N, CA, C and O atoms as CSV, one atom per row, in Angstrom:
chain,resi,resn,atom,element,x,y,z
A,1,MET,N,N,128.271,45.220,119.946
A,1,MET,CA,C,127.290,46.217,120.327
A,1,MET,C,C,125.897,45.633,120.107
A,1,MET,O,O,125.640,44.990,119.089
A,2,SER,N,N,125.009,45.858,121.057
A,2,SER,CA,C,123.670,45.281,120.946
A,2,SER,C,C,122.805,46.076,119.973
A,2,SER,O,O,123.099,47.224,119.640
A,3,ASP,N,N,121.729,45.430,119.529
A,3,ASP,CA,C,120.797,46.093,118.624
A,3,ASP,C,C,120.203,47.339,119.265
A,3,ASP,O,O,119.996,48.343,118.584
A,4,ALA,N,N,119.926,47.289,120.560
A,4,ALA,CA,C,119.338,48.443,121.247
A,4,ALA,C,C,120.302,49.624,121.253
A,4,ALA,O,O,119.872,50.768,121.104
A,5,VAL,N,N,121.573,49.371,121.420
A,5,VAL,CA,C,122.571,50.443,121.414
A,5,VAL,C,C,122.611,51.104,120.044
A,5,VAL,O,O,122.599,52.331,119.938
A,6,ILE,N,N,122.657,50.296,119.007
A,6,ILE,CA,C,122.704,50.819,117.639
A,6,ILE,C,C,121.426,51.578,117.318
A,6,ILE,O,O,121.475,52.671,116.752
A,7,LEU,N,N,120.290,51.010,117.673
A,7,LEU,CA,C,119.007,51.658,117.401
A,7,LEU,C,C,118.898,52.974,118.159
A,7,LEU,O,O,118.413,53.960,117.605
A,8,ALA,N,N,119.333,53.011,119.401
A,8,ALA,CA,C,119.300,54.252,120.179
A,8,ALA,C,C,120.172,55.317,119.518
A,8,ALA,O,O,119.795,56.487,119.469
A,9,GLN,N,N,121.341,54.912,119.008
A,9,GLN,CA,C,122.214,55.849,118.316
A,9,GLN,C,C,121.554,56.386,117.048
A,9,GLN,O,O,121.713,57.559,116.713
A,10,GLU,N,N,120.818,55.535,116.349
A,10,GLU,CA,C,120.164,55.942,115.106
A,10,GLU,C,C,119.009,56.908,115.344
A,10,GLU,O,O,118.845,57.869,114.593
A,11,ILE,N,N,118.210,56.668,116.377
A,11,ILE,CA,C,116.979,57.454,116.524
A,11,ILE,C,C,117.132,58.694,117.392
A,11,ILE,O,O,116.312,59.607,117.296
A,12,THR,N,N,118.161,58.755,118.242
A,12,THR,CA,C,118.304,59.906,119.128
A,12,THR,C,C,118.393,61.238,118.377
A,12,THR,O,O,117.795,62.209,118.839
A,13,PRO,N,N,119.101,61.343,117.249
A,13,PRO,CA,C,119.120,62.635,116.552
A,13,PRO,C,C,117.728,63.121,116.123
A,13,PRO,O,O,117.465,64.324,116.129
A,14,TYR,N,N,116.843,62.196,115.755
A,14,TYR,CA,C,115.490,62.591,115.362
A,14,TYR,C,C,114.702,63.096,116.562
A,14,TYR,O,O,114.027,64.122,116.488
A,15,VAL,N,N,114.797,62.358,117.677
A,15,VAL,CA,C,114.087,62.778,118.888
A,15,VAL,C,C,114.657,64.107,119.373
A,15,VAL,O,O,113.903,64.994,119.772
A,16,ALA,N,N,115.974,64.253,119.341
A,16,ALA,CA,C,116.602,65.504,119.772
A,16,ALA,C,C,116.174,66.667,118.881
A,16,ALA,O,O,115.994,67.782,119.371
A,17,ALA,N,N,116.008,66.423,117.581
A,17,ALA,CA,C,115.548,67.483,116.677
A,17,ALA,C,C,114.137,67.915,117.032
A,17,ALA,O,O,113.825,69.106,116.997
A,18,ALA,N,N,113.286,66.968,117.373
A,18,ALA,CA,C,111.919,67.308,117.778
A,18,ALA,C,C,111.934,68.097,119.073
A,18,ALA,O,O,111.190,69.067,119.214
A,19,VAL,N,N,112.773,67.693,120.025
A,19,VAL,CA,C,112.880,68.418,121.294
A,19,VAL,C,C,113.420,69.817,121.042
A,19,VAL,O,O,112.937,70.788,121.624
A,20,SER,N,N,114.417,69.921,120.179
A,20,SER,CA,C,114.996,71.225,119.863
A,20,SER,C,C,113.966,72.158,119.242
A,20,SER,O,O,113.947,73.355,119.529
A,21,ALA,N,N,113.120,71.613,118.400
A,21,ALA,CA,C,112.117,72.438,117.715
A,21,ALA,C,C,110.965,72.838,118.625
A,21,ALA,O,O,110.440,73.945,118.506
A,22,TYR,N,N,110.568,71.958,119.527
A,22,TYR,CA,C,109.352,72.206,120.303
A,22,TYR,C,C,109.542,72.229,121.802
A,22,TYR,O,O,108.587,72.481,122.536
A,23,GLY,N,N,110.751,71.971,122.280
A,23,GLY,CA,C,110.977,71.937,123.719
A,23,GLY,C,C,110.184,70.818,124.355
A,23,GLY,O,O,109.858,69.823,123.707
A,24,ALA,N,N,109.877,70.989,125.630
A,24,ALA,CA,C,109.154,69.955,126.366
A,24,ALA,C,C,107.746,69.756,125.828
A,24,ALA,O,O,107.130,68.725,126.101
A,25,ALA,N,N,107.217,70.717,125.068
A,25,ALA,CA,C,105.879,70.583,124.494
A,25,ALA,C,C,105.792,69.405,123.531
A,25,ALA,O,O,104.695,68.940,123.219
A,26,VAL,N,N,106.930,68.922,123.063
A,26,VAL,CA,C,106.923,67.779,122.152
A,26,VAL,C,C,106.305,66.552,122.821
A,26,VAL,O,O,105.806,65.662,122.133
A,27,LEU,N,N,106.332,66.497,124.153
A,27,LEU,CA,C,105.759,65.357,124.866
A,27,LEU,C,C,104.245,65.304,124.742
A,27,LEU,O,O,103.660,64.223,124.809
A,28,THR,N,N,103.602,66.450,124.561
A,28,THR,CA,C,102.143,66.475,124.535
A,28,THR,C,C,101.573,66.838,123.174
A,28,THR,O,O,100.365,66.722,122.967
A,29,GLN,N,N,102.386,67.261,122.269
A,29,GLN,CA,C,101.888,67.686,120.960
A,29,GLN,C,C,101.446,66.478,120.154
A,29,GLN,O,O,102.211,65.530,119.974
A,30,VAL,N,N,100.213,66.511,119.667
A,30,VAL,CA,C,99.672,65.379,118.929
A,30,VAL,C,C,100.032,65.458,117.455
A,30,VAL,O,O,100.476,64.464,116.880
A,31,GLU,N,N,99.857,66.593,116.842
A,31,GLU,CA,C,100.161,66.749,115.416
A,31,GLU,C,C,100.884,68.053,115.185
A,31,GLU,O,O,100.638,69.035,115.885
A,32,GLN,N,N,101.752,68.075,114.234
A,32,GLN,CA,C,102.411,69.309,113.828
A,32,GLN,C,C,102.436,69.317,112.311
A,32,GLN,O,O,103.199,68.586,111.680
A,33,HIS,N,N,101.584,70.160,111.738
A,33,HIS,CA,C,101.440,70.165,110.284
A,33,HIS,C,C,102.643,70.763,109.564
A,33,HIS,O,O,102.944,70.380,108.434
A,34,ALA,N,N,103.321,71.683,110.201
A,34,ALA,CA,C,104.421,72.360,109.521
A,34,ALA,C,C,105.781,71.733,109.834
A,34,ALA,O,O,106.811,72.268,109.422
A,35,ALA,N,N,105.802,70.620,110.551
A,35,ALA,CA,C,107.076,70.013,110.937
A,35,ALA,C,C,107.793,69.450,109.727
A,35,ALA,O,O,107.170,68.893,108.823
A,36,ASP,N,N,109.100,69.598,109.716
A,36,ASP,CA,C,109.850,68.982,108.625
A,36,ASP,C,C,109.973,67.483,108.895
A,36,ASP,O,O,109.550,66.997,109.944
A,37,ALA,N,N,110.547,66.768,107.958
A,37,ALA,CA,C,110.580,65.309,108.035
A,37,ALA,C,C,111.331,64.802,109.260
A,37,ALA,O,O,110.902,63.830,109.882
A,38,THR,N,N,112.424,65.431,109.612
A,38,THR,CA,C,113.206,64.967,110.755
A,38,THR,C,C,112.453,65.177,112.055
A,38,THR,O,O,112.382,64.273,112.888
A,39,VAL,N,N,111.892,66.357,112.233
A,39,VAL,CA,C,111.151,66.659,113.458
A,39,VAL,C,C,109.915,65.775,113.549
A,39,VAL,O,O,109.604,65.245,114.616
A,40,SER,N,N,109.222,65.617,112.447
A,40,SER,CA,C,108.038,64.769,112.431
A,40,SER,C,C,108.400,63.328,112.787
A,40,SER,O,O,107.683,62.677,113.547
A,41,CYS,N,N,109.493,62.837,112.250
A,41,CYS,CA,C,109.949,61.486,112.570
A,41,CYS,C,C,110.290,61.390,114.055
A,41,CYS,O,O,109.944,60.408,114.711
A,42,GLY,N,N,110.960,62.398,114.578
A,42,GLY,CA,C,111.299,62.416,115.997
A,42,GLY,C,C,110.069,62.380,116.880
A,42,GLY,O,O,110.056,61.711,117.913
A,43,GLN,N,N,109.039,63.096,116.476
A,43,GLN,CA,C,107.782,63.083,117.245
A,43,GLN,C,C,107.152,61.690,117.227
A,43,GLN,O,O,106.705,61.198,118.263
A,44,ARG,N,N,107.117,61.056,116.055
A,44,ARG,CA,C,106.541,59.705,115.962
A,44,ARG,C,C,107.330,58.717,116.819
A,44,ARG,O,O,106.748,57.896,117.528
A,45,LEU,N,N,108.652,58.803,116.748
A,45,LEU,CA,C,109.485,57.910,117.538
A,45,LEU,C,C,109.258,58.142,119.031
A,45,LEU,O,O,109.154,57.188,119.803
A,46,LEU,N,N,109.183,59.391,119.428
A,46,LEU,CA,C,108.992,59.697,120.839
A,46,LEU,C,C,107.627,59.230,121.331
A,46,LEU,O,O,107.515,58.707,122.440
A,47,ARG,N,N,106.597,59.411,120.522
A,47,ARG,CA,C,105.268,58.915,120.911
A,47,ARG,C,C,105.303,57.408,121.146
A,47,ARG,O,O,104.717,56.910,122.107
A,48,ARG,N,N,105.994,56.684,120.265
A,48,ARG,CA,C,106.086,55.223,120.440
A,48,ARG,C,C,106.901,54.865,121.670
A,48,ARG,O,O,106.558,53.935,122.401
A,49,LEU,N,N,107.973,55.598,121.897
A,49,LEU,CA,C,108.794,55.328,123.078
A,49,LEU,C,C,108.015,55.539,124.369
A,49,LEU,O,O,108.230,54.827,125.350
A,50,LEU,N,N,107.114,56.512,124.371
A,50,LEU,CA,C,106.395,56.872,125.589
A,50,LEU,C,C,105.007,56.259,125.676
A,50,LEU,O,O,104.271,56.528,126.625
A,51,ARG,N,N,104.639,55.436,124.695
A,51,ARG,CA,C,103.316,54.820,124.676
A,51,ARG,C,C,103.113,53.902,125.882
A,51,ARG,O,O,102.016,53.833,126.436
A,52,ARG,N,N,104.145,53.218,126.273
A,52,ARG,CA,C,104.071,52.338,127.437
A,52,ARG,C,C,104.385,53.150,128.694
A,52,ARG,O,O,104.871,54.277,128.605
A,53,THR,N,N,104.108,52.576,129.853
A,53,THR,CA,C,104.447,53.249,131.098
A,53,THR,C,C,105.452,52.403,131.858
A,53,THR,O,O,105.439,51.175,131.781
A,54,GLY,N,N,106.305,53.063,132.578
A,54,GLY,CA,C,107.310,52.366,133.368
A,54,GLY,C,C,108.478,53.282,133.637
A,54,GLY,O,O,108.517,54.410,133.148
A,55,PRO,N,N,109.431,52.801,134.416
A,55,PRO,CA,C,110.566,53.647,134.779
A,55,PRO,C,C,111.420,54.061,133.578
A,55,PRO,O,O,111.983,55.156,133.563
A,56,GLU,N,N,111.517,53.194,132.579
A,56,GLU,CA,C,112.316,53.549,131.399
A,56,GLU,C,C,111.680,54.694,130.638
A,56,GLU,O,O,112.375,55.605,130.188
A,57,GLN,N,N,110.346,54.654,130.487
A,57,GLN,CA,C,109.656,55.718,129.772
A,57,GLN,C,C,109.721,57.026,130.573
A,57,GLN,O,O,109.839,58.107,129.995
A,58,GLU,N,N,109.645,56.920,131.900
A,58,GLU,CA,C,109.784,58.115,132.735
A,58,GLU,C,C,111.177,58.719,132.574
A,58,GLU,O,O,111.331,59.940,132.565
A,59,ALA,N,N,112.187,57.864,132.448
A,59,ALA,CA,C,113.552,58.346,132.245
A,59,ALA,C,C,113.686,59.050,130.895
A,59,ALA,O,O,114.364,60.072,130.795
A,60,VAL,N,N,113.041,58.507,129.852
A,60,VAL,CA,C,113.068,59.156,128.531
A,60,VAL,C,C,112.380,60.513,128.619
A,60,VAL,O,O,112.909,61.502,128.111
A,61,ALA,N,N,111.212,60.580,129.253
A,61,ALA,CA,C,110.495,61.851,129.394
A,61,ALA,C,C,111.336,62.855,130.181
A,61,ALA,O,O,111.364,64.036,129.836
A,62,GLY,N,N,112.016,62.406,131.227
A,62,GLY,CA,C,112.888,63.296,131.997
A,62,GLY,C,C,114.045,63.806,131.163
A,62,GLY,O,O,114.401,64.982,131.237
A,63,ALA,N,N,114.636,62.921,130.368
A,63,ALA,CA,C,115.746,63.324,129.501
A,63,ALA,C,C,115.283,64.314,128.441
A,63,ALA,O,O,116.026,65.226,128.076
A,64,VAL,N,N,114.056,64.143,127.942
A,64,VAL,CA,C,113.497,65.092,126.976
A,64,VAL,C,C,113.343,66.459,127.641
A,64,VAL,O,O,113.715,67.479,127.060
A,65,ASN,N,N,112.802,66.479,128.842
A,65,ASN,CA,C,112.640,67.754,129.561
A,65,ASN,C,C,113.983,68.420,129.817
A,65,ASN,O,O,114.110,69.636,129.675
A,66,ASP,N,N,114.987,67.629,130.193
A,66,ASP,CA,C,116.323,68.182,130.414
A,66,ASP,C,C,116.875,68.788,129.126
A,66,ASP,O,O,117.375,69.913,129.122
A,67,LEU,N,N,116.780,68.030,128.034
A,67,LEU,CA,C,117.315,68.488,126.752
A,67,LEU,C,C,116.560,69.710,126.244
A,67,LEU,O,O,117.142,70.559,125.569
A,68,ALA,N,N,115.289,69.806,126.555
A,68,ALA,CA,C,114.504,70.962,126.116
A,68,ALA,C,C,115.074,72.261,126.686
A,68,ALA,O,O,114.941,73.320,126.072
A,69,GLY,N,N,115.706,72.183,127.851
A,69,GLY,CA,C,116.302,73.367,128.449
A,69,GLY,C,C,117.540,73.855,127.725
A,69,GLY,O,O,117.858,75.043,127.773
A,70,ASP,N,N,118.241,72.959,127.058
A,70,ASP,CA,C,119.456,73.323,126.322
A,70,ASP,C,C,119.687,72.292,125.220
A,70,ASP,O,O,120.521,71.400,125.377
A,71,PRO,N,N,118.958,72.402,124.099
A,71,PRO,CA,C,118.990,71.374,123.047
A,71,PRO,C,C,120.359,71.122,122.427
A,71,PRO,O,O,120.569,70.059,121.843
A,72,LYS,N,N,121.286,72.051,122.533
A,72,LYS,CA,C,122.596,71.856,121.915
A,72,LYS,C,C,123.605,71.218,122.863
A,72,LYS,O,O,124.731,70.937,122.452
A,73,ASP,N,N,123.238,70.984,124.109
A,73,ASP,CA,C,124.143,70.404,125.097
A,73,ASP,C,C,124.380,68.934,124.771
A,73,ASP,O,O,123.461,68.120,124.854
A,74,VAL,N,N,125.602,68.599,124.403
A,74,VAL,CA,C,125.914,67.234,123.979
A,74,VAL,C,C,125.783,66.238,125.132
A,74,VAL,O,O,125.476,65.069,124.899
A,75,ASP,N,N,126.008,66.680,126.363
A,75,ASP,CA,C,125.844,65.780,127.505
A,75,ASP,C,C,124.379,65.431,127.702
A,75,ASP,O,O,124.051,64.287,128.014
A,76,LEU,N,N,123.490,66.408,127.522
A,76,LEU,CA,C,122.065,66.137,127.639
A,76,LEU,C,C,121.582,65.252,126.492
A,76,LEU,O,O,120.701,64.415,126.686
A,77,GLN,N,N,122.152,65.430,125.294
A,77,GLN,CA,C,121.828,64.540,124.176
A,77,GLN,C,C,122.271,63.115,124.489
A,77,GLN,O,O,121.565,62.155,124.178
A,78,ALA,N,N,123.446,62.984,125.107
A,78,ALA,CA,C,123.933,61.656,125.490
A,78,ALA,C,C,123.012,61.041,126.547
A,78,ALA,O,O,122.754,59.837,126.529
A,79,GLY,N,N,122.524,61.873,127.462
A,79,GLY,CA,C,121.584,61.381,128.473
A,79,GLY,C,C,120.303,60.859,127.845
A,79,GLY,O,O,119.762,59.838,128.269
A,80,LEU,N,N,119.822,61.572,126.825
A,80,LEU,CA,C,118.637,61.115,126.108
A,80,LEU,C,C,118.919,59.800,125.400
A,80,LEU,O,O,118.097,58.884,125.438
A,81,ARG,N,N,120.072,59.702,124.755
A,81,ARG,CA,C,120.430,58.469,124.052
A,81,ARG,C,C,120.489,57.287,125.030
A,81,ARG,O,O,120.020,56.194,124.712
A,82,LEU,N,N,121.065,57.508,126.213
A,82,LEU,CA,C,121.149,56.452,127.213
A,82,LEU,C,C,119.754,56.040,127.690
A,82,LEU,O,O,119.473,54.850,127.831
A,83,ALA,N,N,118.895,57.007,127.934
A,83,ALA,CA,C,117.526,56.688,128.376
A,83,ALA,C,C,116.784,55.910,127.293
A,83,ALA,O,O,116.068,54.955,127.594
A,84,ILE,N,N,116.949,56.311,126.046
A,84,ILE,CA,C,116.313,55.594,124.930
A,84,ILE,C,C,116.863,54.172,124.846
A,84,ILE,O,O,116.104,53.214,124.697
A,85,ARG,N,N,118.174,54.042,124.941
A,85,ARG,CA,C,118.786,52.708,124.869
A,85,ARG,C,C,118.245,51.794,125.958
A,85,ARG,O,O,117.921,50.636,125.696
A,86,ARG,N,N,118.148,52.302,127.162
A,86,ARG,CA,C,117.651,51.482,128.264
A,86,ARG,C,C,116.195,51.086,128.054
A,86,ARG,O,O,115.802,49.965,128.377
A,87,ALA,N,N,115.397,52.000,127.514
A,87,ALA,CA,C,113.997,51.673,127.229
A,87,ALA,C,C,113.910,50.579,126.173
A,87,ALA,O,O,113.080,49.677,126.279
A,88,LEU,N,N,114.759,50.656,125.159
A,88,LEU,CA,C,114.758,49.650,124.098
A,88,LEU,C,C,115.272,48.308,124.601
A,88,LEU,O,O,114.760,47.260,124.208
A,89,GLN,N,N,116.276,48.334,125.466
A,89,GLN,CA,C,116.819,47.088,126.011
A,89,GLN,C,C,115.813,46.408,126.940
A,89,GLN,O,O,115.793,45.182,127.044
A,90,ALA,N,N,114.990,47.192,127.605
A,90,ALA,CA,C,114.023,46.637,128.553
A,90,ALA,C,C,112.801,46.039,127.873
A,90,ALA,O,O,112.065,45.273,128.495
A,91,ASP,N,N,112.571,46.374,126.605
A,91,ASP,CA,C,111.340,45.952,125.932
A,91,ASP,C,C,111.643,45.594,124.483
A,91,ASP,O,O,111.729,46.474,123.627
A,92,ALA,N,N,111.805,44.311,124.211
A,92,ALA,CA,C,112.154,43.852,122.862
A,92,ALA,C,C,111.081,44.212,121.841
A,92,ALA,O,O,111.403,44.529,120.696
A,93,GLN,N,N,109.801,44.167,122.239
A,93,GLN,CA,C,108.725,44.520,121.313
A,93,GLN,C,C,108.787,46.006,120.960
A,93,GLN,O,O,108.583,46.382,119.805
A,94,LEU,N,N,109.066,46.839,121.944
A,94,LEU,CA,C,109.222,48.270,121.683
A,94,LEU,C,C,110.377,48.503,120.720
A,94,LEU,O,O,110.251,49.290,119.782
A,95,ALA,N,N,111.496,47.830,120.943
A,95,ALA,CA,C,112.650,47.973,120.051
A,95,ALA,C,C,112.287,47.567,118.631
A,95,ALA,O,O,112.707,48.214,117.671
A,96,SER,N,N,111.511,46.505,118.493
A,96,SER,CA,C,111.073,46.054,117.168
A,96,SER,C,C,110.152,47.086,116.519
A,96,SER,O,O,110.280,47.380,115.331
A,97,ASP,N,N,109.220,47.636,117.308
A,97,ASP,CA,C,108.314,48.669,116.788
A,97,ASP,C,C,109.088,49.901,116.332
A,97,ASP,O,O,108.819,50.450,115.263
A,98,ILE,N,N,110.043,50.329,117.141
A,98,ILE,CA,C,110.839,51.520,116.822
A,98,ILE,C,C,111.695,51.275,115.577
A,98,ILE,O,O,111.818,52.151,114.722
A,99,ALA,N,N,112.277,50.093,115.482
A,99,ALA,CA,C,113.121,49.772,114.325
A,99,ALA,C,C,112.318,49.812,113.030
A,99,ALA,O,O,112.874,50.078,111.964
A,100,ALA,N,N,111.018,49.550,113.113
A,100,ALA,CA,C,110.178,49.515,111.922
A,100,ALA,C,C,109.723,50.903,111.469
A,100,ALA,O,O,109.186,51.038,110.370
A,101,VAL,N,N,109.922,51.924,112.281
A,101,VAL,CA,C,109.493,53.277,111.909
A,101,VAL,C,C,110.410,53.793,110.806
A,101,VAL,O,O,111.625,53.860,110.993
A,102,PRO,N,N,109.842,54.159,109.658
A,102,PRO,CA,C,110.691,54.682,108.578
A,102,PRO,C,C,111.295,56.022,108.972
A,102,PRO,O,O,110.622,56.873,109.553
A,103,ARG,N,N,112.562,56.196,108.650
A,103,ARG,CA,C,113.245,57.442,108.945
A,103,ARG,C,C,113.589,58.148,107.647
A,103,ARG,O,O,113.828,57.503,106.626
A,104,PRO,N,N,113.614,59.468,107.686
A,104,PRO,CA,C,113.896,60.215,106.456
A,104,PRO,C,C,115.278,59.870,105.904
A,104,PRO,O,O,116.210,59.566,106.649
A,105,THR,N,N,115.376,59.923,104.617
A,105,THR,CA,C,116.664,59.712,103.975
A,105,THR,C,C,117.202,61.055,103.518
A,105,THR,O,O,116.452,62.010,103.320
A,106,VAL,N,N,118.485,61.107,103.360
A,106,VAL,CA,C,119.133,62.326,102.907
A,106,VAL,C,C,119.411,62.181,101.423
A,106,VAL,O,O,120.060,61.228,100.994
A,107,ALA,N,N,118.920,63.126,100.647
A,107,ALA,CA,C,119.186,63.125,99.211
A,107,ALA,C,C,120.029,64.349,98.880
A,107,ALA,O,O,119.704,65.466,99.281
A,108,MET,N,N,121.092,64.131,98.162
A,108,MET,CA,C,121.971,65.235,97.791
A,108,MET,C,C,122.223,65.189,96.291
A,108,MET,O,O,122.271,64.128,95.667
A,109,THR,N,N,122.380,66.368,95.751
A,109,THR,CA,C,122.687,66.474,94.335
A,109,THR,C,C,123.818,67.473,94.158
A,109,THR,O,O,123.791,68.567,94.721
A,110,ALA,N,N,124.783,67.095,93.391
A,110,ALA,CA,C,125.857,68.013,93.031
A,110,ALA,C,C,125.737,68.270,91.542
A,110,ALA,O,O,125.661,67.336,90.744
A,111,SER,N,N,125.721,69.527,91.177
A,111,SER,CA,C,125.643,69.832,89.750
A,111,SER,C,C,126.651,70.915,89.423
A,111,SER,O,O,126.944,71.787,90.241
A,112,GLY,N,N,127.155,70.843,88.253
A,112,GLY,CA,C,128.144,71.826,87.834
A,112,GLY,C,C,129.533,71.219,87.850
A,112,GLY,O,O,129.794,70.200,88.489
A,113,GLU,N,N,130.399,71.880,87.130
A,113,GLU,CA,C,131.761,71.382,86.992
A,113,GLU,C,C,132.457,71.341,88.345
A,113,GLU,O,O,132.479,72.334,89.072
A,114,ARG,N,N,133.016,70.203,88.673
A,114,ARG,CA,C,133.787,69.959,89.896
A,114,ARG,C,C,133.002,70.244,91.184
A,114,ARG,O,O,133.589,70.589,92.209
A,115,SER,N,N,131.700,70.100,91.126
A,115,SER,CA,C,130.902,70.301,92.335
A,115,SER,C,C,130.978,69.061,93.215
A,115,SER,O,O,131.290,67.967,92.744
A,116,VAL,N,N,130.690,69.247,94.495
A,116,VAL,CA,C,130.789,68.171,95.473
A,116,VAL,C,C,129.504,68.134,96.287
A,116,VAL,O,O,129.006,69.175,96.715
A,117,ALA,N,N,128.975,66.954,96.500
A,117,ALA,CA,C,127.852,66.764,97.421
A,117,ALA,C,C,128.292,65.731,98.442
A,117,ALA,O,O,128.755,64.649,98.080
A,118,ALA,N,N,128.148,66.065,99.719
A,118,ALA,CA,C,128.588,65.153,100.767
A,118,ALA,C,C,127.701,65.301,101.982
A,118,ALA,O,O,127.304,66.409,102.340
A,119,HIS,N,N,127.392,64.193,102.611
A,119,HIS,CA,C,126.600,64.229,103.849
A,119,HIS,C,C,127.492,64.602,105.016
A,119,HIS,O,O,127.165,65.509,105.781
A,120,THR,N,N,128.605,63.921,105.162
A,120,THR,CA,C,129.551,64.188,106.237
A,120,THR,C,C,130.951,64.117,105.663
A,120,THR,O,O,131.274,63.198,104.910
A,121,VAL,N,N,131.776,65.076,106.012
A,121,VAL,CA,C,133.150,65.112,105.523
A,121,VAL,C,C,134.082,65.090,106.726
A,121,VAL,O,O,133.956,65.904,107.640
A,122,HIS,N,N,135.011,64.157,106.713
A,122,HIS,CA,C,135.998,64.062,107.784
A,122,HIS,C,C,137.392,64.275,107.204
A,122,HIS,O,O,138.295,63.472,107.441
A,123,GLY,N,N,137.561,65.313,106.473
A,123,GLY,CA,C,138.852,65.590,105.865
A,123,GLY,C,C,138.707,66.648,104.799
A,123,GLY,O,O,137.692,67.342,104.733
A,124,ASN,N,N,139.702,66.770,103.982
A,124,ASN,CA,C,139.712,67.793,102.942
A,124,ASN,C,C,138.993,67.332,101.689
A,124,ASN,O,O,139.003,66.150,101.343
A,125,ILE,N,N,138.375,68.280,101.023
A,125,ILE,CA,C,137.850,68.063,99.688
A,125,ILE,C,C,138.505,69.109,98.810
A,125,ILE,O,O,138.397,70.309,99.063
A,126,THR,N,N,139.175,68.647,97.790
A,126,THR,CA,C,139.858,69.574,96.902
A,126,THR,C,C,139.364,69.329,95.494
A,126,THR,O,O,139.338,68.193,95.022
A,127,THR,N,N,138.977,70.388,94.831
A,127,THR,CA,C,138.572,70.280,93.434
A,127,THR,C,C,139.420,71.245,92.623
A,127,THR,O,O,139.955,72.218,93.156
A,128,GLY,N,N,139.534,70.976,91.372
A,128,GLY,CA,C,140.283,71.880,90.509
A,128,GLY,C,C,141.654,71.336,90.188
A,128,GLY,O,O,142.023,70.233,90.593
A,129,ASP,N,N,142.393,72.129,89.458
A,129,ASP,CA,C,143.732,71.748,89.027
A,129,ASP,C,C,144.777,72.379,89.945
A,129,ASP,O,O,144.505,73.335,90.671
A,130,ASN,N,N,145.972,71.816,89.887
A,130,ASN,CA,C,147.144,72.391,90.558
A,130,ASN,C,C,146.961,72.547,92.064
A,130,ASN,O,O,147.395,73.543,92.642
A,131,HIS,N,N,146.333,71.589,92.688
A,131,HIS,CA,C,146.238,71.658,94.147
A,131,HIS,C,C,147.376,70.862,94.764
A,131,HIS,O,O,147.811,69.864,94.190
A,132,PRO,N,N,147.863,71.286,95.919
A,132,PRO,CA,C,148.961,70.535,96.529
A,132,PRO,C,C,148.482,69.179,97.043
A,132,PRO,O,O,147.330,69.054,97.459
A,133,PRO,N,N,149.322,68.192,97.022
A,133,PRO,CA,C,148.923,66.881,97.533
A,133,PRO,C,C,148.681,66.944,99.036
A,133,PRO,O,O,149.328,67.713,99.748
A,134,THR,N,N,147.748,66.132,99.510
A,134,THR,CA,C,147.471,66.073,100.948
A,134,THR,C,C,148.048,64.789,101.511
A,134,THR,O,O,148.142,63.779,100.814
A,135,THR,N,N,148.426,64.835,102.754
A,135,THR,CA,C,148.917,63.641,103.405
A,135,THR,C,C,147.900,63.188,104.413
A,135,THR,O,O,147.266,64.019,105.063
A,136,PRO,N,N,147.724,61.879,104.566
A,136,PRO,CA,C,146.721,61.371,105.505
A,136,PRO,C,C,147.067,61.635,106.953
A,136,PRO,O,O,146.309,61.259,107.848
């Protein structure tokens, strides 16, 4: 898998969060003081993606407008990811600039007896005594 593919996969959720929060207005919004870290990061990434002009940037802007109409549509999110990937593949300097943008980290804390903190769970979490065994 190329660096552009991986980078597009990493940054699309941030851009999609910004689109979800602000719709197509995210393309023209300069500052958002109340934005959370993910949305703010998505705005910064999108500004950098659209700083240059060309067919790839037009495709990203079109994908943003499409996603703004239905932010939860996974096909439209995939379309945005593809447009971002193509823009990154077409411009190595842009890909380098985007890769350098710091992205928010997830911090989790679990406190208390048998508590669990997890970012993503792909299976069962069982705490306590006398639980039945699970099979993979």
